[in-house]
C-alpha positions as CSV (number, residue, x, y, z in Angstrom):
1,X,9.8,-16.8,1.4
2,X,12.9,-14.7,0.8
3,X,14.6,-17.5,-0.2
4,X,12.1,-19.0,-3.3
5,X,11.3,-15.0,-3.2
6,X,15.4,-15.0,-4.4
7,X,15.0,-17.8,-6.8
8,X,17.7,-19.4,-4.0
9,X,17.7,-23.5,-4.4
10,X,17.8,-24.4,0.2
11,X,16.8,-27.7,1.7
12,X,14.4,-26.7,4.6
13,X,14.4,-29.1,8.1
14,X,12.8,-28.6,10.5
15,X,14.3,-28.3,13.4
16,X,13.3,-28.0,17.8
17,X,14.7,-25.2,19.9
18,X,14.7,-27.3,22.9
19,X,18.1,-29.2,25.0
20,X,17.3,-32.4,22.6
21,X,18.2,-30.6,19.6
22,X,22.9,-31.5,19.3
23,X,22.1,-30.3,15.8
24,X,20.6,-27.3,16.0
25,X,23.3,-26.2,19.3
26,X,26.1,-28.0,17.5
27,X,26.7,-25.7,14.7
28,X,24.2,-22.6,16.6
29,X,25.5,-22.3,21.3
30,X,22.3,-20.5,21.2
31,X,19.7,-22.8,19.6
32,X,18.1,-20.1,17.3
33,X,16.5,-20.6,14.9
34,X,16.3,-20.1,11.5
35,X,20.0,-20.9,10.9
36,X,21.2,-21.3,7.7
37,X,23.5,-24.1,7.8
38,X,26.5,-24.1,4.3
39,X,28.5,-26.9,3.1
40,X,31.4,-25.9,4.5
41,X,30.8,-22.6,5.3
42,X,29.9,-20.3,8.7
43,X,25.9,-21.4,9.9
44,X,24.6,-18.7,10.3
45,X,22.0,-17.8,12.4
46,X,18.6,-15.2,13.9
47,X,16.4,-13.9,10.8
48,X,19.0,-10.2,10.1
49,X,21.8,-12.4,9.6
50,X,20.6,-14.7,7.4
51,X,18.0,-12.0,5.3
52,X,21.7,-9.8,5.0
53,X,23.5,-13.1,3.8
54,X,20.7,-13.8,1.1
55,X,20.6,-9.9,-0.2
56,X,24.5,-9.9,-0.5
57,X,23.8,-13.0,-2.8
58,X,21.8,-12.0,-4.9
59,X,23.5,-9.5,-4.8
60,X,21.0,-6.2,-3.8
61,X,18.3,-7.6,-4.6
62,X,16.1,-8.5,-1.1
63,X,16.7,-4.6,0.4
64,X,16.3,-1.3,-1.3
65,X,19.1,0.7,-2.9
66,X,18.8,3.7,-2.0
67,X,20.1,4.6,2.6
68,X,16.9,6.0,3.0
69,X,14.8,3.5,1.6
70,X,16.7,0.2,3.0
71,X,16.3,2.2,6.6
72,X,12.6,1.8,6.4
73,X,13.0,-1.5,5.2
74,X,15.0,-2.7,8.0
75,X,13.6,-0.7,11.0
76,X,10.1,-2.4,9.7
77,X,12.1,-5.7,9.8
78,X,13.4,-4.7,13.1
79,X,10.2,-4.2,14.7
80,X,9.1,-7.3,13.4
81,X,11.4,-9.1,15.1
82,X,11.4,-7.1,18.3
83,X,7.3,-7.9,17.8
84,X,8.1,-11.7,17.6
85,X,11.3,-11.1,20.6
86,X,8.4,-10.5,23.0
87,X,5.1,-12.2,21.8
88,X,8.2,-15.7,22.1
89,X,9.2,-14.1,25.9
90,X,4.9,-14.3,26.0
91,X,5.0,-18.0,24.5
92,X,8.1,-19.2,26.9
93,X,7.0,-17.6,29.7
94,X,3.4,-19.6,29.0
95,X,5.1,-23.0,27.9
96,X,8.1,-23.7,30.5
97,X,6.9,-22.1,33.4
98,X,4.2,-24.6,35.8
99,X,1.4,-22.7,35.8
100,X,1.5,-21.3,39.1
101,X,5.1,-19.8,38.6
102,X,3.3,-17.8,35.2
103,X,4.8,-14.1,36.3
104,X,1.8,-12.4,34.7
105,X,3.3,-9.0,35.4
106,X,5.9,-10.0,32.4
107,X,3.2,-11.1,29.6
108,X,1.7,-8.0,30.2
109,X,4.4,-6.1,29.5
110,X,5.7,-8.2,26.7
111,X,2.0,-7.5,25.5
112,X,2.2,-4.1,25.8
113,X,4.7,-3.8,23.6
114,X,3.7,-6.5,21.0
115,X,0.3,-4.1,21.2
116,X,2.5,-0.4,20.6
117,X,4.0,-1.8,17.4
118,X,1.3,-3.7,16.4
119,X,-0.6,-0.5,16.1
120,X,2.2,1.9,14.7
121,X,2.6,-0.8,12.2
122,X,-1.6,-0.3,11.6
123,X,-1.0,3.1,11.4
124,X,2.0,3.0,9.2
125,X,1.5,-0.5,7.3
126,X,3.8,-0.2,4.7
127,X,2.9,-0.6,0.5
128,X,3.3,-3.9,-1.7
129,X,3.5,-2.2,-4.7
130,X,6.5,-2.5,-5.8
131,X,9.3,-4.5,-5.0
132,X,9.0,-6.8,-2.0
133,X,11.8,-6.6,0.8
134,X,13.2,-7.9,4.3
135,X,11.1,-5.8,6.2
136,X,7.8,-7.3,4.3
137,X,9.4,-11.2,5.0
138,X,9.5,-9.9,8.5
139,X,6.0,-8.8,8.6
140,X,4.8,-11.7,6.9
141,X,6.7,-13.8,9.7
142,X,5.3,-12.1,11.8
143,X,1.9,-11.8,10.6
144,X,1.8,-16.3,10.4
145,X,3.5,-16.3,14.0
146,X,0.5,-14.4,15.4
147,X,-2.3,-16.2,13.7
148,X,-0.5,-19.4,14.7
149,X,-0.8,-18.1,17.8
150,X,-3.4,-15.1,18.5
151,X,-5.4,-15.9,16.3
152,X,-8.4,-13.4,16.9
153,X,-6.4,-11.3,19.1
154,X,-4.3,-9.3,17.5
155,X,-5.7,-8.2,14.7
156,X,-8.8,-6.8,16.4
157,X,-9.7,-3.1,15.8
158,X,-6.6,-3.5,13.0
159,X,-7.9,-4.0,9.5
160,X,-4.9,-2.1,7.3
161,X,-2.7,-4.8,9.4
162,X,-5.0,-7.6,8.9
163,X,-5.3,-7.5,5.2
164,X,-1.8,-6.8,4.4
165,X,-1.0,-10.5,4.0
166,X,-3.2,-10.7,1.1
167,X,-1.5,-7.7,-0.8
168,X,1.9,-9.5,-0.3
169,X,0.5,-12.8,-1.2
170,X,-0.5,-11.1,-4.5
171,X,2.7,-9.3,-5.0
172,X,4.6,-13.0,-3.5
173,X,3.1,-14.6,-6.2
174,X,3.4,-12.1,-9.6
175,X,6.7,-11.5,-9.1
176,X,7.6,-15.5,-8.5
177,X,5.8,-15.9,-12.1
178,X,7.9,-13.4,-12.7
179,X,11.3,-15.0,-12.3
180,X,9.7,-18.0,-13.7
C-alpha cells in the first residue's frame, strides 16, 4: 500500500514463510515477511525497515517532518506491529501445534495484549484528514489481518476502529488521484 501511495513500482511476489521457502530463507535467514528484494542491494525484511527505506527513498514523504508528529506516527506503527506479532503468535500456536499440545494460557496472554492494544486504538483512533503516514499503513495492514483471521471478533465494542478503514481508503484513493 505504501509503495503504491508513494508511486514506487514494485513487483509483488507471494511467498510462504514455511521451511520450504529457499528464496526467502536464502535472502532472509529469519524467513520474515514482508521482504523487499532490491537488485544488487541488501534485501530488507520487516515492515518497519521497508517503510523507513521508502521514506528515505522519497525524501521524507512517508513520515511527518515534525519530531512530535513523527514520534506519534512511529508509535502507532510500533503498536500495530506489536498487536500483529501477538496475533501471529496465536495463529501459529493453533496452526503449528497438534491440538492436544495447544497451550491455551499462551493464546489467552496474547489475546489480552491484542485486546488492550485495540482498546487503546479505539480511544486514540488516528485521524486521516491530511497526509497518510507509516503508522496509518501499519494500522490498515493490522485491520486487514484482523478481518482475515478474526472477523467479527475484534471489532465488537470498537466502532471507531471498525469504521477507520473507510476513512483510510477514502483518503488513500483521493491522494492516489492527486498524485496521478
